[in-house]
One Martini backbone bead per residue (centre of mass of N, CA, C, O) as a GRO file, in nm:
protein
  463
    1MET     BB    1 -15.253 -20.451   7.103
    2ILE     BB    2 -15.478 -20.371   7.353
    3PHE     BB    3 -15.463 -20.062   7.276
    4HIS     BB    4 -15.631 -19.838   7.120
    5LYS     BB    5 -15.515 -19.563   6.905
    6GLY     BB    6 -15.774 -19.407   6.762
    7ILE     BB    7 -16.080 -19.379   6.871
    8PHE     BB    8 -15.966 -19.207   7.151
    9ASP     BB    9 -15.791 -18.947   7.063
   10SER     BB   10 -16.065 -18.767   7.068
   11LEU     BB   11 -16.336 -18.574   7.159
   12SER     BB   12 -16.446 -18.502   6.878
   13PHE     BB   13 -16.546 -18.783   6.807
   14ILE     BB   14 -16.746 -18.827   7.045
   15ASP     BB   15 -16.925 -18.574   6.994
   16LYS     BB   16 -17.050 -18.713   6.720
   17LEU     BB   17 -17.203 -18.894   6.885
   18SER     BB   18 -17.460 -19.045   6.981
   19HIS     BB   19 -17.621 -19.150   7.250
   20GLU     BB   20 -17.645 -19.447   7.153
   21GLU     BB   21 -17.345 -19.481   7.070
   22LYS     BB   22 -17.228 -19.429   7.348
   23GLN     BB   23 -17.372 -19.661   7.487
   24GLU     BB   24 -17.259 -19.888   7.312
   25LEU     BB   25 -16.960 -19.831   7.373
   26ASN     BB   26 -16.982 -19.855   7.679
   27GLU     BB   27 -17.085 -20.151   7.686
   28ALA     BB   28 -16.846 -20.278   7.542
   29ILE     BB   29 -16.641 -20.208   7.757
   30LYS     BB   30 -16.790 -20.342   8.004
   31ARG     BB   31 -16.766 -20.638   7.873
   32GLY     BB   32 -16.442 -20.661   7.801
   33PHE     BB   33 -16.262 -20.560   7.589
   34GLU     BB   34 -15.934 -20.664   7.502
   35ALA     BB   35 -15.900 -20.451   7.244
   36LEU     BB   36 -16.030 -20.224   7.453
   37LEU     BB   37 -15.944 -19.899   7.586
   38PRO     BB   38 -15.991 -19.619   7.717
   39ASN     BB   39 -15.886 -19.305   7.745
   40GLN     BB   40 -15.838 -19.011   7.901
   41ASN     BB   41 -16.051 -18.850   7.746
   42TYR     BB   42 -16.291 -19.042   7.801
   43PHE     BB   43 -16.270 -19.035   8.106
   44THR     BB   44 -16.334 -18.737   8.134
   45LEU     BB   45 -16.610 -18.753   8.004
   46LYS     BB   46 -16.728 -18.953   8.209
   47LEU     BB   47 -16.691 -18.769   8.459
   48MET     BB   48 -16.877 -18.546   8.361
   49GLU     BB   49 -17.131 -18.723   8.357
   50LEU     BB   50 -17.121 -18.808   8.657
   51CYS     BB   51 -17.134 -18.529   8.784
   52GLU     BB   52 -17.410 -18.460   8.670
   53ARG     BB   53 -17.570 -18.701   8.782
   54TYR     BB   54 -17.482 -18.688   9.090
   55GLY     BB   55 -17.572 -18.396   9.129
   56GLU     BB   56 -17.879 -18.452   9.087
   57GLU     BB   57 -17.874 -18.688   9.324
   58ASP     BB   58 -17.694 -18.617   9.567
   59SER     BB   59 -17.420 -18.789   9.523
   60SER     BB   60 -17.150 -19.030   9.526
   61PHE     BB   61 -16.812 -19.082   9.403
   62ALA     BB   62 -16.518 -19.265   9.289
   63ILE     BB   63 -16.165 -19.231   9.221
   64MET     BB   64 -15.886 -19.402   9.054
   65LEU     BB   65 -15.530 -19.422   9.047
   66ILE     BB   66 -15.313 -19.656   8.876
   67ASP     BB   67 -14.981 -19.746   8.947
   68ILE     BB   68 -14.722 -19.902   8.768
   69ASN     BB   69 -14.451 -20.060   8.864
   70ASP     BB   70 -14.159 -20.105   8.671
   71LEU     BB   71 -14.218 -20.099   8.358
   72LYS     BB   72 -13.956 -19.988   8.237
   73TYR     BB   73 -13.770 -20.205   8.346
   74ILE     BB   74 -13.906 -20.438   8.195
   75ASN     BB   75 -13.875 -20.332   7.908
   76ASP     BB   76 -13.555 -20.298   7.920
   77THR     BB   77 -13.485 -20.604   8.017
   78LEU     BB   78 -13.727 -20.789   7.855
   79GLY     BB   79 -13.906 -20.619   7.678
   80PHE     BB   80 -14.188 -20.505   7.510
   81GLU     BB   81 -14.343 -20.770   7.483
   82THR     BB   82 -14.353 -20.830   7.782
   83GLY     BB   83 -14.488 -20.562   7.863
   84ASN     BB   84 -14.748 -20.602   7.696
   85GLN     BB   85 -14.836 -20.869   7.826
   86LEU     BB   86 -14.856 -20.754   8.108
   87MET     BB   87 -15.079 -20.540   8.046
   88ILE     BB   88 -15.291 -20.745   7.969
   89GLU     BB   89 -15.302 -20.888   8.246
   90ILE     BB   90 -15.368 -20.639   8.411
   91SER     BB   91 -15.630 -20.567   8.268
   92ARG     BB   92 -15.777 -20.832   8.334
   93ARG     BB   93 -15.754 -20.814   8.641
   94ILE     BB   94 -15.909 -20.550   8.675
   95ASN     BB   95 -16.168 -20.633   8.528
   96ASP     BB   96 -16.233 -20.880   8.708
   97PHE     BB   97 -16.249 -20.727   8.978
   98PHE     BB   98 -16.479 -20.509   8.895
   99GLY     BB   99 -16.635 -20.535   8.646
  100LYS     BB  100 -16.951 -20.360   8.665
  101GLU     BB  101 -16.849 -20.153   8.908
  102ALA     BB  102 -16.680 -20.008   8.670
  103PHE     BB  103 -16.474 -19.760   8.508
  104ILE     BB  104 -16.220 -19.823   8.261
  105CYS     BB  105 -15.880 -19.700   8.196
  106ARG     BB  106 -15.609 -19.577   8.003
  107TYR     BB  107 -15.451 -19.309   8.128
  108SER     BB  108 -15.157 -19.420   8.077
  109TRP     BB  109 -14.882 -19.595   8.023
  110ASP     BB  110 -14.879 -19.668   8.372
  111GLN     BB  111 -15.204 -19.614   8.389
  112PHE     BB  112 -15.514 -19.628   8.566
  113GLY     BB  113 -15.866 -19.564   8.548
  114VAL     BB  114 -16.132 -19.537   8.806
  115ALA     BB  115 -16.487 -19.560   8.829
  116LEU     BB  116 -16.689 -19.557   9.106
  117LYS     BB  117 -16.957 -19.627   9.250
  118SER     BB  118 -17.174 -19.580   9.466
  119GLY     BB  119 -17.075 -19.532   9.819
  120SER     BB  120 -16.857 -19.605  10.070
  121MET     BB  121 -16.569 -19.572  10.232
  122LYS     BB  122 -16.549 -19.871  10.309
  123GLU     BB  123 -16.585 -19.983  10.023
  124TRP     BB  124 -16.346 -19.835   9.887
  125GLU     BB  125 -16.128 -19.948  10.070
  126GLY     BB  126 -16.181 -20.244   9.998
  127GLN     BB  127 -16.106 -20.215   9.699
  128ALA     BB  128 -15.817 -20.119   9.738
  129GLU     BB  129 -15.717 -20.362   9.904
  130GLY     BB  130 -15.794 -20.581   9.699
  131LEU     BB  131 -15.614 -20.480   9.468
  132ILE     BB  132 -15.343 -20.504   9.614
  133ASN     BB  133 -15.368 -20.809   9.677
  134LEU     BB  134 -15.383 -20.898   9.379
  135PHE     BB  135 -15.070 -20.798   9.324
  136LYS     BB  136 -14.925 -21.028   9.502
  137ASN     BB  137 -14.956 -21.179   9.252
  138ASP     BB  138 -14.814 -21.316   9.004
  139PHE     BB  139 -14.690 -21.302   8.664
  140ARG     BB  140 -14.723 -21.504   8.376
  141ILE     BB  141 -14.455 -21.435   8.137
  142GLY     BB  142 -14.375 -21.681   7.993
  143LYS     BB  143 -14.071 -21.740   8.174
  144TYR     BB  144 -14.198 -21.529   8.373
  145ASN     BB  145 -14.215 -21.412   8.716
  146LEU     BB  146 -14.404 -21.129   8.802
  147ILE     BB  147 -14.366 -20.859   9.025
  148VAL     BB  148 -14.623 -20.612   9.085
  149GLY     BB  149 -14.662 -20.295   9.177
  150ILE     BB  150 -14.876 -20.052   9.346
  151ASN     BB  151 -15.056 -19.737   9.320
  152VAL     BB  152 -15.311 -19.537   9.499
  153GLY     BB  153 -15.537 -19.274   9.403
  154MET     BB  154 -15.805 -19.087   9.576
  155SER     BB  155 -16.141 -18.956   9.507
  156ILE     BB  156 -16.434 -18.746   9.593
  157TYR     BB  157 -16.767 -18.705   9.512
  158THR     BB  158 -16.778 -18.378   9.661
  159GLN     BB  159 -16.561 -18.370   9.884
  160ASP     BB  160 -16.309 -18.274   9.686
  161ALA     BB  161 -16.493 -18.240   9.419
  162ASP     BB  162 -16.715 -18.101   9.131
  163ASN     BB  163 -16.503 -18.196   8.902
  164ALA     BB  164 -16.306 -18.361   8.686
  165GLU     BB  165 -16.038 -18.206   8.703
  166SER     BB  166 -16.018 -18.194   9.018
  167LEU     BB  167 -16.033 -18.497   9.072
  168LEU     BB  168 -15.773 -18.569   8.922
  169LYS     BB  169 -15.587 -18.394   9.088
  170CYS     BB  170 -15.642 -18.529   9.361
  171SER     BB  171 -15.553 -18.814   9.274
  172ASN     BB  172 -15.263 -18.737   9.203
  173ILE     BB  173 -15.179 -18.639   9.481
  174ALA     BB  174 -15.243 -18.906   9.625
  175LEU     BB  175 -15.047 -19.078   9.456
  176LEU     BB  176 -14.788 -18.939   9.544
  177ARG     BB  177 -14.816 -19.010   9.841
  178SER     BB  178 -14.820 -19.314   9.802
  179LYS     BB  179 -14.530 -19.334   9.675
  180ARG     BB  180 -14.384 -19.220   9.928
  181GLU     BB  181 -14.480 -19.472  10.116
  182GLY     BB  182 -14.483 -19.690   9.891
  183LYS     BB  183 -14.561 -19.985   9.799
  184ASN     BB  184 -14.876 -20.087   9.811
  185ARG     BB  185 -15.061 -19.815   9.818
  186TYR     BB  186 -15.323 -19.610   9.960
  187VAL     BB  187 -15.481 -19.280   9.890
  188PHE     BB  188 -15.668 -19.030  10.014
  189TYR     BB  189 -15.780 -18.738   9.971
  190SER     BB  190 -15.665 -18.435  10.141
  191SER     BB  191 -15.618 -18.110  10.253
  192ASN     BB  192 -15.353 -18.209  10.438
  193ILE     BB  193 -15.133 -18.288  10.236
  194GLY     BB  194 -15.030 -18.029  10.089
  195VAL     BB  195 -14.807 -17.823   9.916
  196ILE     BB  196 -14.587 -18.027   9.841
  197ASP     BB  197 -14.771 -18.216   9.673
  198TYR     BB  198 -14.864 -18.001   9.477
  199LYS     BB  199 -14.589 -17.930   9.366
  200HIS     BB  200 -14.523 -18.209   9.259
  201PHE     BB  201 -14.759 -18.217   9.066
  202ALA     BB  202 -14.684 -17.964   8.902
  203LEU     BB  203 -14.405 -18.058   8.809
  204ARG     BB  204 -14.498 -18.312   8.664
  205ASN     BB  205 -14.677 -18.155   8.456
  206ASP     BB  206 -14.439 -17.936   8.354
  207LEU     BB  207 -14.175 -18.080   8.263
  208HIS     BB  208 -14.245 -18.157   7.957
  209LYS     BB  209 -14.233 -17.822   7.890
  210SER     BB  210 -13.939 -17.709   7.951
  211VAL     BB  211 -13.809 -17.711   7.671
  212GLU     BB  212 -14.020 -17.558   7.503
  213ASN     BB  213 -14.012 -17.307   7.732
  214ILE     BB  214 -13.721 -17.239   7.814
  215GLU     BB  215 -13.634 -17.346   8.140
  216LEU     BB  216 -13.366 -17.460   8.097
  217ARG     BB  217 -13.035 -17.501   8.245
  218VAL     BB  218 -12.679 -17.445   8.231
  219TYR     BB  219 -12.433 -17.546   8.458
  220TYR     BB  220 -12.096 -17.470   8.588
  221GLN     BB  221 -11.823 -17.659   8.739
  222PRO     BB  222 -11.513 -17.648   8.820
  223LEU     BB  223 -11.213 -17.826   8.739
  224VAL     BB  224 -10.927 -17.849   8.954
  225ASN     BB  225 -10.601 -17.794   9.004
  226LEU     BB  226 -10.471 -17.816   9.326
  227SER     BB  227 -10.169 -17.703   9.277
  228ASN     BB  228 -10.251 -17.437   9.050
  229ASN     BB  229 -10.567 -17.370   8.959
  230ASP     BB  230 -10.630 -17.502   8.707
  231ILE     BB  231 -10.842 -17.553   8.443
  232LEU     BB  232 -10.964 -17.878   8.329
  233GLY     BB  233 -11.284 -17.842   8.381
  234ALA     BB  234 -11.640 -17.948   8.379
  235GLU     BB  235 -11.958 -17.956   8.526
  236ALA     BB  236 -12.268 -18.041   8.407
  237LEU     BB  237 -12.570 -17.869   8.509
  238ILE     BB  238 -12.908 -17.887   8.582
  239ARG     BB  239 -13.176 -17.646   8.547
  240TRP     BB  240 -13.498 -17.506   8.679
  241GLN     BB  241 -13.704 -17.238   8.558
  242HIS     BB  242 -13.984 -17.173   8.706
  243PRO     BB  243 -14.253 -16.958   8.667
  244ASN     BB  244 -14.363 -17.011   8.981
  245TRP     BB  245 -14.115 -17.165   9.165
  246GLY     BB  246 -13.858 -17.125   9.031
  247MET     BB  247 -13.572 -17.260   9.135
  248ILE     BB  248 -13.514 -17.598   9.087
  249PRO     BB  249 -13.396 -17.851   9.236
  250PRO     BB  250 -13.274 -18.148   9.128
  251ALA     BB  251 -13.391 -18.323   9.366
  252GLU     BB  252 -13.692 -18.268   9.260
  253PHE     BB  253 -13.681 -18.335   8.925
  254ILE     BB  254 -13.515 -18.589   8.857
  255PRO     BB  255 -13.701 -18.813   8.970
  256ILE     BB  256 -13.933 -18.740   8.782
  257ALA     BB  257 -13.782 -18.782   8.515
  258GLU     BB  258 -13.724 -19.083   8.568
  259GLU     BB  259 -14.014 -19.185   8.617
  260THR     BB  260 -14.128 -19.064   8.324
  261GLY     BB  261 -13.868 -19.053   8.106
  262PHE     BB  262 -13.766 -18.748   8.053
  263ILE     BB  263 -13.455 -18.785   8.090
  264ILE     BB  264 -13.390 -18.837   7.796
  265ASN     BB  265 -13.455 -18.556   7.676
  266MET     BB  266 -13.293 -18.395   7.880
  267GLY     BB  267 -13.013 -18.517   7.814
  268LYS     BB  268 -13.008 -18.427   7.516
  269TRP     BB  269 -13.031 -18.130   7.571
  270LEU     BB  270 -12.778 -18.097   7.742
  271LEU     BB  271 -12.569 -18.195   7.532
  272ARG     BB  272 -12.631 -17.979   7.321
  273GLU     BB  273 -12.554 -17.738   7.502
  274VAL     BB  274 -12.264 -17.824   7.549
  275CYS     BB  275 -12.183 -17.822   7.250
  276ARG     BB  276 -12.250 -17.527   7.203
  277ASP     BB  277 -12.054 -17.411   7.413
  278TYR     BB  278 -11.795 -17.546   7.310
  279SER     BB  279 -11.798 -17.414   7.033
  280HIS     BB  280 -11.773 -17.127   7.146
  281TRP     BB  281 -11.497 -17.165   7.287
  282MET     BB  282 -11.341 -17.245   7.031
  283ALA     BB  283 -11.401 -16.984   6.869
  284ARG     BB  284 -11.242 -16.816   7.110
  285ARG     BB  285 -10.984 -16.978   7.199
  286LEU     BB  286 -11.011 -17.142   7.437
  287LYS     BB  287 -10.947 -17.358   7.666
  288PRO     BB  288 -10.922 -17.680   7.659
  289ILE     BB  289 -11.168 -17.904   7.792
  290LYS     BB  290 -11.344 -18.089   8.012
  291VAL     BB  291 -11.679 -18.248   8.010
  292ALA     BB  292 -11.914 -18.334   8.251
  293VAL     BB  293 -12.175 -18.591   8.236
  294ASN     BB  294 -12.463 -18.698   8.370
  295TYR     BB  295 -12.590 -19.041   8.421
  296SER     BB  296 -12.856 -19.231   8.450
  297PRO     BB  297 -12.998 -19.535   8.461
  298VAL     BB  298 -13.219 -19.469   8.253
  299GLN     BB  299 -13.023 -19.383   8.027
  300PHE     BB  300 -12.850 -19.648   8.032
  301PHE     BB  301 -13.084 -19.832   7.919
  302GLU     BB  302 -13.028 -19.758   7.652
  303GLU     BB  303 -12.940 -19.920   7.376
  304ASN     BB  304 -12.813 -19.632   7.234
  305PHE     BB  305 -12.633 -19.467   7.427
  306VAL     BB  306 -12.368 -19.406   7.268
  307ASP     BB  307 -12.484 -19.326   6.990
  308ASN     BB  308 -12.635 -19.073   7.093
  309ILE     BB  309 -12.385 -18.915   7.172
  310LEU     BB  310 -12.240 -18.918   6.893
  311GLU     BB  311 -12.467 -18.784   6.731
  312ILE     BB  312 -12.454 -18.507   6.875
  313THR     BB  313 -12.155 -18.435   6.826
  314GLU     BB  314 -12.187 -18.449   6.514
  315GLU     BB  315 -12.382 -18.214   6.478
  316PHE     BB  316 -12.125 -18.013   6.581
  317GLY     BB  317 -11.843 -18.120   6.484
  318LEU     BB  318 -11.731 -18.301   6.728
  319ASN     BB  319 -11.500 -18.424   6.930
  320PRO     BB  320 -11.570 -18.646   7.200
  321ARG     BB  321 -11.303 -18.612   7.387
  322PHE     BB  322 -11.427 -18.384   7.590
  323LEU     BB  323 -11.575 -18.609   7.733
  324ILE     BB  324 -11.749 -18.703   8.042
  325VAL     BB  325 -11.883 -18.992   8.184
  326GLU     BB  326 -12.115 -19.012   8.448
  327LEU     BB  327 -12.132 -19.272   8.692
  328THR     BB  328 -12.285 -19.480   8.910
  329GLU     BB  329 -12.276 -19.754   9.114
  330ASN     BB  330 -12.562 -19.872   9.048
  331VAL     BB  331 -12.494 -19.934   8.756
  332LEU     BB  332 -12.260 -20.133   8.803
  333LEU     BB  333 -12.419 -20.333   8.985
  334LYS     BB  334 -12.661 -20.411   8.777
  335TYR     BB  335 -12.484 -20.365   8.475
  336PRO     BB  336 -12.193 -20.493   8.395
  337GLU     BB  337 -12.207 -20.581   8.096
  338LYS     BB  338 -12.300 -20.314   7.975
  339THR     BB  339 -12.081 -20.140   8.095
  340ILE     BB  340 -11.837 -20.265   7.956
  341ALA     BB  341 -11.931 -20.221   7.663
  342ASP     BB  342 -11.973 -19.909   7.680
  343ILE     BB  343 -11.695 -19.825   7.777
  344ASN     BB  344 -11.543 -19.932   7.531
  345LYS     BB  345 -11.696 -19.751   7.327
  346LEU     BB  346 -11.615 -19.480   7.449
  347HIS     BB  347 -11.307 -19.520   7.420
  348GLU     BB  348 -11.306 -19.541   7.107
  349SER     BB  349 -11.405 -19.218   7.112
  350GLY     BB  350 -11.246 -19.072   7.370
  351ILE     BB  351 -11.422 -19.126   7.618
  352GLN     BB  352 -11.457 -19.070   7.943
  353VAL     BB  353 -11.484 -19.233   8.275
  354ALA     BB  354 -11.682 -19.172   8.567
  355LEU     BB  355 -11.699 -19.227   8.917
  356ASP     BB  356 -11.954 -19.141   9.111
  357ASP     BB  357 -11.980 -19.120   9.444
  358PHE     BB  358 -11.754 -19.245   9.592
  359GLY     BB  359 -11.853 -19.455   9.881
  360THR     BB  360 -12.188 -19.502   9.869
  361GLY     BB  361 -12.162 -19.793   9.820
  362TYR     BB  362 -12.071 -20.159   9.811
  363SER     BB  363 -11.858 -20.231   9.537
  364SER     BB  364 -11.613 -20.052   9.454
  365LEU     BB  365 -11.345 -20.220   9.460
  366SER     BB  366 -11.428 -20.445   9.261
  367TYR     BB  367 -11.486 -20.249   9.016
  368LEU     BB  368 -11.204 -20.123   8.989
  369GLY     BB  369 -11.081 -20.408   8.890
  370SER     BB  370 -11.301 -20.463   8.629
  371LEU     BB  371 -11.310 -20.166   8.532
  372ASN     BB  372 -11.254 -19.901   8.282
  373ILE     BB  373 -11.177 -19.657   8.465
  374ASP     BB  374 -11.058 -19.314   8.481
  375ILE     BB  375 -11.243 -19.182   8.715
  376VAL     BB  376 -11.252 -19.075   9.062
  377LYS     BB  377 -11.520 -18.963   9.276
  378ILE     BB  378 -11.524 -18.825   9.578
  379ASP     BB  379 -11.733 -18.791   9.809
  380ARG     BB  380 -11.829 -18.521  10.003
  381SER     BB  381 -11.861 -18.667  10.278
  382PHE     BB  382 -11.555 -18.724  10.316
  383ILE     BB  383 -11.445 -18.436  10.297
  384LYS     BB  384 -11.611 -18.313  10.529
  385ASN     BB  385 -11.497 -18.544  10.757
  386ALA     BB  386 -11.180 -18.575  10.747
  387ILE     BB  387 -11.092 -18.366  10.971
  388SER     BB  388 -11.299 -18.465  11.225
  389HIS     BB  389 -11.290 -18.780  11.127
  390PRO     BB  390 -11.095 -19.049  11.151
  391THR     BB  391 -11.239 -19.251  10.966
  392SER     BB  392 -11.264 -19.065  10.715
  393GLU     BB  393 -10.961 -19.014  10.691
  394ILE     BB  394 -10.872 -19.303  10.636
  395ILE     BB  395 -11.045 -19.353  10.388
  396THR     BB  396 -10.951 -19.116  10.212
  397ARG     BB  397 -10.648 -19.177  10.210
  398ASN     BB  398 -10.673 -19.475  10.094
  399VAL     BB  399 -10.829 -19.413   9.838
  400ILE     BB  400 -10.623 -19.228   9.706
  401ARG     BB  401 -10.394 -19.434   9.707
  402LEU     BB  402 -10.537 -19.656   9.545
  403VAL     BB  403 -10.601 -19.496   9.287
  404ARG     BB  404 -10.309 -19.421   9.222
  405GLU     BB  405 -10.203 -19.720   9.203
  406LEU     BB  406 -10.419 -19.772   8.958
  407LYS     BB  407 -10.388 -19.522   8.756
  408LEU     BB  408 -10.598 -19.313   8.845
  409LYS     BB  409 -10.809 -19.063   8.852
  410ILE     BB  410 -10.879 -18.785   9.081
  411CYS     BB  411 -11.178 -18.647   9.253
  412ALA     BB  412 -11.284 -18.391   9.467
  413GLU     BB  413 -11.573 -18.328   9.637
  414GLY     BB  414 -11.675 -18.052   9.819
  415ILE     BB  415 -11.490 -17.799   9.845
  416GLU     BB  416 -11.506 -17.540  10.118
  417ASN     BB  417 -11.204 -17.522  10.239
  418TYR     BB  418 -10.872 -17.482  10.321
  419GLU     BB  419 -10.830 -17.732  10.493
  420GLN     BB  420 -10.915 -17.933  10.275
  421LEU     BB  421 -10.709 -17.849  10.062
  422VAL     BB  422 -10.452 -17.908  10.222
  423TYR     BB  423 -10.513 -18.203  10.270
  424LEU     BB  424 -10.527 -18.292   9.967
  425ARG     BB  425 -10.243 -18.199   9.891
  426SER     BB  426 -10.096 -18.395  10.094
  427LEU     BB  427 -10.226 -18.647   9.907
  428ASN     BB  428 -10.211 -18.582   9.596
  429CYS     BB  429 -10.464 -18.453   9.491
  430TYR     BB  430 -10.538 -18.343   9.178
  431THR     BB  431 -10.862 -18.303   9.181
  432GLY     BB  432 -11.129 -18.045   9.208
  433GLN     BB  433 -11.444 -17.942   9.374
  434GLY     BB  434 -11.608 -17.630   9.477
  435TYR     BB  435 -11.689 -17.344   9.656
  436LEU     BB  436 -11.397 -17.242   9.689
  437PHE     BB  437 -11.393 -17.186   9.377
  438SER     BB  438 -11.701 -17.270   9.270
  439LYS     BB  439 -11.999 -17.243   9.188
  440PRO     BB  440 -12.248 -17.299   9.003
  441VAL     BB  441 -12.273 -17.157   8.669
  442PRO     BB  442 -12.350 -16.994   8.417
  443SER     BB  443 -12.225 -16.990   8.104
  444GLU     BB  444 -12.149 -16.685   8.092
  445LYS     BB  445 -11.971 -16.698   8.354
  446PHE     BB  446 -11.783 -16.929   8.270
  447ASP     BB  447 -11.645 -16.785   8.041
  448MET     BB  448 -11.477 -16.596   8.230
  449ILE     BB  449 -11.332 -16.818   8.386
  450LEU     BB  450 -11.202 -16.955   8.135
  451GLU     BB  451 -11.041 -16.706   8.037
  452GLU     BB  452 -10.845 -16.713   8.287
  453GLY     BB  453 -10.774 -17.042   8.360
  454LYS     BB  454 -10.843 -16.984   8.662
  455CYS     BB  455 -10.923 -17.089   9.021
  456THR     BB  456 -10.922 -16.910   9.287
  457PRO     BB  457 -10.932 -16.930   9.600
  458ALA     BB  458 -11.211 -16.855   9.824
  459GLU     BB  459 -11.395 -16.725  10.043
  460LEU     BB  460 -11.723 -16.774  10.092
  461SER     BB  461 -11.788 -16.479  10.200
  462ASN     BB  462 -11.683 -16.352   9.905
  463ARG     BB  463 -11.920 -16.485   9.708
   0.00000   0.00000   0.00000
């Protein structure tokens, strides 16, 4: 492995070095040791030293954070050995590009930090552009030619901040803006980047502590038999109660969780909470129901995806038959072989599989014919427009007919009013969910709904 795991693990070790030893270590790194790159702690220490020195000289320097795109995808599809070799080549390319003109570190798993010497904005922009152009050339790793994109966030001492911690924060915020603009972009921090980018930065920093700090919540939305209003199941949905920003919508933090890989731990936490709640319902002798849990492509990447699910249900002594695993079309589109194998393994354990957001992808009909899906969930966009738009009505009607003829179960998402419900009943759509029946609610409130056994439609204004 190119990156040394021990010597830079803590600032306490570095603090014990003499000035001469620090200089010797610093020079060794600058000479380009391929077996050693300093980590984030040492980079922070170096920035503190630079801030002190440049502050005395009344001059400026710049730092950049370089984010390597798609590293997790490469690791999961081609293997960690390929990923490690790729990072070695990336490290060499960055070292060769900057030479002695910069101080370079492995800032995190998929990021590098670079401290650039004193210069002008034009020079720093030229370095950023040159680095991005450098990555337009592919990497030859074994038998693969890999194209890797990057994003760069930059900040300047003292224009943006006058200390190491604030400089890094500014660079992180600029990096987030860069990633929003697309691959192979660089962005300098500026005060007008705005509060939205700062919030995104704060959420990214805080998310990994959300489980430990007991900030995550499980909400449930009932799945209802549309003909008689019986509760057949529930969809488990995750929520984040942030101490400063309040309740964070999933659309804000799920992409961050997927990008950082935290979605794996988050998903395991969610399933454990679902199992805990289900055990509680069974102990109270409430009606047995199915519980649907959403899985993202990142979670599906896991080699032991199914085994991890079964391991958690076994922890609670539960038969996994109560679970429904919800997958989206993009999973089926990208990884059909793995999908088929895992669906078969889930079925062996009695777990059903639902195709979520049906109708929003490109190859739905072909996959319905080749994959052993149990349930098709029609996306809310079709339900919303079916009454008022003839095209959506035709699509919705024929999709429901097709799914029924294929002997699959069907669930309509996003039912919001009586007109939609009457329409779906006329098409013999069996199951549905939506605000007309209940919005997603905390587990303690869902307990009361489940105790009733039915979920009677109500006007939204009365909810």
